[in-house]
C-alpha positions in Angstrom: -4.8 35.7 -22.3 -7.6 35.9 -19.7 -8.7 32.5 -18.5 -12.5 32.5 -18.7 -13.0 29.5 -16.5 -10.8 31.0 -13.7 -12.6 34.3 -14.0 -16.0 32.6 -13.7 -14.7 30.6 -10.7 -13.7 33.7 -8.9 -17.1 35.4 -9.5 -18.9 32.3 -8.2 -16.7 32.1 -5.2 -17.4 35.7 -4.3 -21.1 35.2 -4.6 -20.9 32.0 -2.5 -18.6 33.1 0.3 -19.5 36.9 0.5 -16.0 37.9 1.6 -15.9 40.9 4.0 -14.1 43.8 2.3 -12.9 46.5 4.7 -12.9 49.9 3.0 -11.1 53.0 4.2 -12.4 55.1 1.4 -13.6 58.6 0.6 -16.8 60.4 1.4 -17.7 60.8 -2.3 -17.8 57.1 -3.1 -18.7 55.2 0.1 -22.3 54.5 -1.1 -21.2 53.7 -4.6 -18.5 51.3 -3.5 -20.6 49.6 -0.9 -23.4 49.0 -3.4 -21.0 47.7 -6.1 -19.5 45.2 -3.6 -23.0 44.1 -2.5 -24.1 43.7 -6.1 -21.0 41.7 -7.0 -21.6 39.4 -4.0 -19.2 40.6 -1.5 -19.9 42.1 2.0 -18.6 45.7 2.4 -17.8 47.5 5.6 -16.7 51.2 5.6 -14.7 51.8 8.8 -12.1 54.5 9.2 -12.0 55.3 12.9 -8.5 54.6 14.4 -10.4 53.1 17.4 -11.7 50.2 15.4 -9.7 49.7 12.2 -7.4 47.1 13.7 -10.3 45.0 15.0 -12.1 45.3 11.7 -9.1 44.2 9.8 -8.9 41.1 12.0 -12.3 39.9 10.6 -11.9 41.1 7.0 -10.9 39.1 4.0 -9.3 42.1 2.3 -8.5 45.8 2.9 -9.1 48.5 0.4 -7.4 51.9 1.0 -8.5 55.0 -0.9 -7.2 58.5 -0.4 -9.9 60.4 -2.3 -10.8 62.8 0.5 -7.5 62.9 2.3 -7.3 64.0 5.9 -4.5 63.7 8.5 -6.4 61.5 11.1 -7.4 59.1 8.3 -3.8 58.6 7.3 -3.1 57.4 10.9 -6.0 54.9 10.6 -4.8 53.8 7.1 -1.3 53.1 8.3 -2.6 51.2 11.4 -5.0 49.1 9.4 -2.4 48.5 6.6 0.2 47.3 9.0 -2.3 45.0 10.7 -3.5 43.6 7.4 0.1 43.1 6.2 1.0 41.3 9.4 -2.0 39.0 9.1 -1.3 38.5 5.3 -4.7 39.9 4.4 -4.6 41.3 0.8 -4.3 45.1 0.6 -5.5 47.1 -2.4 -4.4 50.8 -2.6 -6.0 53.5 -4.7 -3.8 56.7 -4.8 -6.6 59.0 -5.9 -5.4 62.3 -7.2 -1.7 61.4 -6.7 0.3 64.2 -8.4 -2.4 66.9 -7.8 -0.6 68.1 -4.6 2.7 67.2 -2.9 0.7 66.0 0.1 -1.0 63.3 -1.9 2.3 62.1 -3.3 4.0 62.1 0.1 1.0 60.3 1.7 0.8 57.7 -1.1 4.5 56.9 -0.8 4.2 56.6 3.0 1.2 54.2 2.6 3.2 52.1 0.1 6.2 51.9 2.3 4.3 51.2 5.6 1.4 49.1 4.4 3.0 47.2 1.5 -0.1 46.9 -0.7 -0.4 43.8 -2.8 -2.2 45.8 -5.6 -2.0 49.5 -6.5 -4.8 50.7 -8.9 -5.0 54.1 -10.5 -5.3 56.0 -13.7 -2.3 56.7 -15.9 -1.7 60.1 -14.4 -1.8 58.8 -10.8 0.5 55.8 -11.5 3.0 58.0 -13.4 3.0 60.6 -10.6 4.0 57.9 -8.1 7.1 57.2 -10.1 7.9 60.6 -11.5 6.8 62.7 -8.6 7.4 66.0 -10.4 4.5 65.1 -12.8 1.3 67.1 -12.2 -2.2 65.9 -12.7 -5.5 67.9 -12.6 -6.9 65.6 -9.9 -8.8 62.3 -10.2 -9.2 62.6 -14.0 -6.3 61.2 -16.0 -4.6 63.5 -18.4 -2.8 60.5 -20.0 -3.8 57.5 -22.0 -3.3 54.2 -20.0 -0.6 52.8 -22.3 1.6 55.9 -21.7 2.0 54.7 -18.1 3.2 51.2 -18.8 6.8 52.0 -18.1 5.9 53.7 -14.9 3.7 50.8 -13.9 6.5 48.3 -14.4 8.8 50.5 -12.3 6.3 50.9 -9.6 5.6 47.2 -9.5 9.2 46.4 -9.0 9.7 49.2 -6.4 6.6 48.3 -4.4 6.6 44.5 -5.1 3.0 44.9 -6.0 0.6 44.3 -8.9 -0.1 47.6 -10.6 -3.4 48.3 -12.4 -3.6 51.2 -14.9 -7.2 52.0 -15.7 -8.2 53.6 -19.0 -9.8 52.8 -22.4 -7.6 49.7 -22.1 -6.8 48.5 -18.6 -3.3 47.2 -18.0 -2.4 44.9 -15.2 1.4 44.7 -14.5 3.5 42.5 -12.3 7.3 42.4 -13.0 7.5 41.3 -16.6 3.9 40.1 -16.8 1.4 42.5 -18.6 -2.3 41.7 -19.2 -4.8 43.8 -21.1 -8.5 44.2 -20.4 -10.3 45.8 -23.3 -13.9 45.7 -21.9 -15.6 49.0 -20.8 -17.3 52.0 -22.2 -16.4 55.7 -22.4 -19.6 56.7 -20.6 -18.1 55.1 -17.4 -15.8 58.1 -17.1 -18.8 60.4 -16.7 -19.9 58.7 -13.4 -18.1 59.8 -10.3 -16.4 57.1 -8.4 -16.5 54.2 -10.8 -12.7 54.0 -10.6 -13.0 53.7 -6.9 -15.6 51.0 -7.3 -13.1 49.2 -9.5 -10.6 49.3 -6.7 -13.2 47.9 -4.2 -14.0 45.1 -6.6 -10.3 44.3 -7.0 -10.4 43.9 -3.2 -13.3 41.4 -3.5 -11.4 39.3 -6.0 -8.2 39.4 -4.0 -10.2 38.1 -1.1 -10.9 34.8 -3.0 -7.8 34.5 -5.2 -4.3 34.7 -3.7 -2.8 35.1 -7.2 -3.2 38.9 -7.1 -2.2 39.4 -10.7 -4.9 37.0 -11.8 -7.4 38.4 -9.3 -6.8 42.0 -10.4 -7.2 41.0 -14.1 -10.4 39.2 -13.3 -11.8 42.1 -11.4 -11.1 44.6 -14.1 -12.6 42.3 -16.7 -15.8 41.8 -14.6 -16.0 45.5 -14.0 -15.5 46.3 -17.7 -18.1 43.8 -19.0 -20.7 45.1 -16.5 -19.9 48.7 -17.5 -20.3 48.2 -21.2 -23.4 46.1 -20.9 -24.9 48.9 -18.6 -23.9 51.6 -21.0 -25.6 49.8 -23.9 -29.0 50.2 -22.2 -28.4 53.6 -20.6 -29.5 57.1 -21.8 -26.7 58.8 -19.8 -24.5 58.7 -16.7 -27.5 58.7 -14.3 -29.1 55.6 -15.7 -25.7 54.0 -16.1 -25.2 54.0 -12.4 -28.4 52.0 -11.8 -27.8 49.7 -14.7 -24.2 49.1 -13.7 -25.3 47.7 -10.3 -27.9 45.5 -12.0 -25.2 44.1 -14.4 -22.8 43.3 -11.5 -25.6 41.4 -9.8 -27.0 39.6 -12.9 -23.9 38.8 -14.9 -23.8 35.1 -15.7 -21.3 32.7 -17.3 -22.8 32.9 -20.8 -22.7 36.7 -20.6 -19.0 36.7 -19.7 -18.0 34.2 -22.3 -19.8 36.2 -25.0 -18.6 39.6 -23.9 -14.9 39.2 -23.0 -12.5 40.7 -25.4 -9.1 39.1 -25.9 
């Protein structure tokens, strides 16, 4: 059961404190993720150079790692940033974009999990399944599986990585050990906008920056994201207008909107 008061408290804290979320993310979504974080009330920084990631982590409230446009030099930066954040006990959120599409993505994802010890891992059902059953193949960033089909894999991955695991889909599942929470807000049109999953990961980073209960923080982030998405879809003609309306909803969502919209 999602605690509405706790969710609203996290949103208000983000808007009040503007936590710095350090993103090492992909070229496709840098602008989208930065704007989503700004609209939600956080302060984004996109920094991937190995010459500065350690210093940037030192001033950040959370670190978001995303391997969408994977490249060897970026992996070195990711590992360095992740190790620094882990040492400083700064929350780390990892998005294994496209895991299962190629052996390189699986190998890199497992290396990041081992070296950086992320607190939250968020992906679609195909990506999460591929991290556990590495022989599984995906077609890339689009899931070929329904989110509930990855629940067993999510539980296994949570135990193996000692992390909260978020499986995105028509219903989002948040898993930690034997705890499972469901978020039912969202809209099918959201799947037609490139990078909204990556935005979700960034927003999870913002919530983890203000709530050290990462299971709760991830649940709140996905609920906030889902409500904003379905409210945006209701007033959009298609994916183009959805992008604009989504940012507006992140910015404008108020307590009464959340209480009315949340689905239990």
